[in-house]
C-alpha positions as CSV (number, residue, x, y, z in Angstrom):
1,X,99.7,1.2,204.8
2,X,103.4,1.7,204.9
3,X,103.0,5.0,206.7
4,X,100.8,3.8,209.5
5,X,103.7,2.9,211.8
6,X,105.4,6.3,211.3
7,X,108.7,4.8,210.1
8,X,111.8,7.0,210.3
9,X,112.9,5.8,206.8
10,X,110.7,5.5,203.7
11,X,112.0,3.9,200.5
12,X,110.0,4.7,197.3
13,X,110.8,3.0,194.0
14,X,109.3,4.8,191.0
15,X,106.4,6.1,193.0
16,X,104.7,7.9,190.1
17,X,104.8,5.3,187.4
18,X,101.4,4.8,185.8
19,X,99.8,7.9,187.4
20,X,98.1,10.7,185.6
21,X,99.4,14.3,185.8
22,X,97.1,15.3,188.7
23,X,98.1,12.2,190.7
24,X,101.8,12.8,190.0
25,X,101.4,16.4,191.5
26,X,99.6,14.9,194.5
27,X,102.4,12.3,195.1
28,X,105.1,15.0,194.9
29,X,103.3,17.1,197.4
30,X,103.0,14.1,199.7
31,X,106.7,13.4,199.4
32,X,107.5,17.0,200.2
33,X,105.3,16.8,203.3
34,X,106.8,13.4,204.4
35,X,110.4,14.7,204.3
36,X,109.6,17.1,207.1
37,X,109.4,14.2,209.6
38,X,110.9,11.3,207.7
39,X,114.0,10.4,205.6
40,X,112.7,9.6,202.2
41,X,114.8,7.7,199.7
42,X,113.4,8.0,196.2
43,X,114.6,5.8,193.3
44,X,113.6,6.9,189.8
45,X,114.7,7.3,186.2
46,X,112.3,10.2,185.8
47,X,114.8,13.1,186.2
48,X,112.2,15.8,186.3
49,X,110.6,14.0,189.3
50,X,114.0,13.9,191.1
51,X,114.6,17.6,190.5
52,X,111.1,18.5,191.8
53,X,111.3,16.7,195.2
54,X,114.9,15.8,196.2
55,X,117.3,17.8,198.3
56,X,120.3,15.4,197.8
57,X,121.0,13.4,194.7
58,X,123.1,10.2,194.2
59,X,123.8,9.0,190.7
60,X,124.8,5.4,190.2
61,X,126.3,4.2,186.9
62,X,127.0,0.5,186.4
63,X,127.0,-0.2,190.1
64,X,129.3,2.7,190.9
65,X,128.5,5.8,192.8
66,X,129.6,8.6,190.4
67,X,128.0,11.6,192.2
68,X,126.5,12.5,195.6
69,X,125.6,16.1,196.4
70,X,122.9,18.7,196.3
71,X,121.4,19.6,192.9
72,X,123.1,23.1,193.0
73,X,126.5,21.7,193.8
74,X,126.2,19.0,191.1
75,X,125.4,21.7,188.6
76,X,128.4,23.8,189.7
77,X,130.8,20.8,189.6
78,X,129.7,19.8,186.1
79,X,129.9,23.3,184.6
80,X,131.7,26.3,186.0
81,X,130.0,28.6,183.5
82,X,126.6,30.3,183.8
83,X,124.6,30.9,180.7
84,X,122.4,34.0,180.2
85,X,119.9,34.1,177.4
86,X,118.6,37.3,175.9
87,X,116.1,38.5,173.3
88,X,117.2,41.8,171.9
89,X,116.3,44.4,169.2
90,X,119.4,45.6,167.3
91,X,122.3,44.5,165.1
92,X,124.9,41.9,166.0
93,X,127.9,44.3,165.8
94,X,126.1,46.8,167.9
95,X,125.3,44.2,170.6
96,X,128.9,42.9,170.7
97,X,130.3,46.4,170.9
98,X,128.0,47.3,173.9
99,X,128.9,44.1,175.8
100,X,132.7,44.1,175.2
101,X,133.4,45.9,178.5
102,X,131.2,43.7,180.7
103,X,133.5,41.8,183.0
104,X,133.2,38.0,183.3
105,X,131.8,37.2,179.9
106,X,133.7,34.4,178.3
107,X,131.8,34.0,175.1
108,X,128.9,35.7,173.1
109,X,126.8,33.8,170.7
110,X,124.3,35.7,168.5
111,X,121.7,34.0,166.3
112,X,118.6,35.1,164.4
113,X,115.2,34.4,166.1
114,X,111.9,33.5,164.5
115,X,110.8,37.1,164.8
116,X,112.2,39.6,162.3
117,X,114.5,42.2,163.8
118,X,115.0,40.2,167.1
119,X,118.3,38.5,167.9
120,X,118.8,35.6,170.4
121,X,122.0,36.1,172.4
122,X,123.7,33.5,174.6
123,X,126.3,34.8,177.0
124,X,128.7,32.5,179.0
125,X,130.1,33.8,182.2
126,X,132.7,32.0,184.3
127,X,131.0,32.9,187.6
128,X,128.5,35.2,189.2
129,X,125.3,36.8,188.0
130,X,126.1,39.3,185.2
131,X,122.5,40.3,184.4
132,X,122.6,43.7,186.0
133,X,125.9,44.7,184.3
134,X,124.5,43.4,181.0
135,X,121.3,45.3,181.3
136,X,123.1,48.6,182.1
137,X,125.5,48.1,179.2
138,X,122.6,47.5,176.7
139,X,120.5,50.3,178.1
140,X,123.4,52.7,177.7
141,X,123.7,51.7,174.0
142,X,119.9,52.1,173.5
143,X,119.4,48.4,172.8
144,X,115.9,47.2,174.0
145,X,116.0,44.1,176.1
146,X,112.8,42.0,175.4
147,X,113.8,39.0,177.6
148,X,116.7,38.0,179.8
149,X,117.1,35.0,182.1
150,X,119.9,32.7,183.3
151,X,120.1,29.1,182.1
152,X,121.2,26.5,184.6
153,X,122.4,22.9,183.9
154,X,119.5,20.5,184.1
155,X,119.6,17.3,186.0
156,X,119.5,15.5,182.6
157,X,122.6,17.4,181.4
158,X,124.4,16.5,184.6
159,X,123.3,12.8,184.4
160,X,124.5,12.5,180.8
161,X,127.8,14.3,181.5
162,X,128.6,12.0,184.5
163,X,127.5,8.7,182.8
164,X,128.6,9.4,179.3
165,X,131.8,7.3,179.5
166,X,130.1,4.1,180.4
167,X,131.2,2.5,177.2
168,X,134.9,3.0,178.1
169,X,134.2,1.6,181.6
170,X,132.5,-1.4,180.1
171,X,135.3,-2.0,177.7
172,X,137.9,-1.8,180.5
173,X,135.9,-4.2,182.6
174,X,135.5,-6.6,179.7
175,X,139.2,-6.4,179.0
176,X,140.0,-7.3,182.5
177,X,137.5,-10.2,182.4
178,X,139.1,-11.4,179.2
179,X,142.6,-11.2,180.8
180,X,141.3,-13.2,183.8
181,X,139.8,-15.9,181.6
182,X,143.0,-16.1,179.5
183,X,145.0,-16.4,182.7
184,X,142.8,-19.2,184.0
185,X,143.0,-20.9,180.6
186,X,146.8,-20.7,180.6
187,X,146.9,-22.0,184.2
188,X,144.7,-24.9,183.2
189,X,146.9,-25.7,180.2
190,X,150.0,-25.6,182.4
191,X,148.4,-28.0,184.9
192,X,147.5,-30.3,182.0
193,X,151.1,-30.3,180.7
194,X,152.4,-31.1,184.2
195,X,149.9,-34.0,184.5
196,X,151.0,-35.3,181.1
197,X,154.7,-35.0,182.1
198,X,154.0,-36.9,185.3
199,X,152.2,-39.6,183.3
200,X,155.2,-39.9,180.9
201,X,157.6,-40.2,183.9
202,X,155.4,-42.8,185.5
203,X,155.2,-44.7,182.2
204,X,159.0,-44.6,181.9
205,X,159.4,-45.9,185.4
206,X,157.0,-48.8,184.8
207,X,158.9,-49.7,181.6
208,X,162.2,-49.8,183.6
209,X,160.6,-52.1,186.2
210,X,159.2,-54.3,183.6
211,X,162.6,-54.7,181.9
212,X,164.2,-55.5,185.2
213,X,161.6,-58.2,185.9
214,X,162.2,-59.7,182.4
215,X,165.9,-59.8,183.0
């Protein structure tokens, strides 16, 4: 019904709440089709849904706009490092030795996997895709690569990173509110003191007049 008039702007608030998985897929496909001819503003707390359909993301925390950019730029702004995950046959020392000359690697983390003889390796690189160099280095050392893929920051990671200091913001705002209330209280007390002083002066004046009348 909202689409009959071909509106240039469509605002959707939690459009997939209460839908089954098949209906959610259909709604996402519909939104993707609509954005070809319309501007679609989608409000949702389901971050997976935002990641699936949105080209530009705005994150609002406690009424403040804390981020506004494409998903790719948001991920880059939150973390400058790219993670590469691998599943390898071989020993830890052997793996570290073969990767020591690969440029761009800032850290190497090696842990045992669930399968015997296989190690899980997490590489951190400051920038760029290092998979080709990593593969060549491991192949030259005769270390089989069972799996390799890059790991990007998820929208959930970005959201938590950008809104994680809300408690500090809240405390600051509360502190300012307390200062304001305290200031108002002091001002009211000062006004009350002035009023009492005026009443005392008025009382003194009346007393003087009364004494003059008696005389």
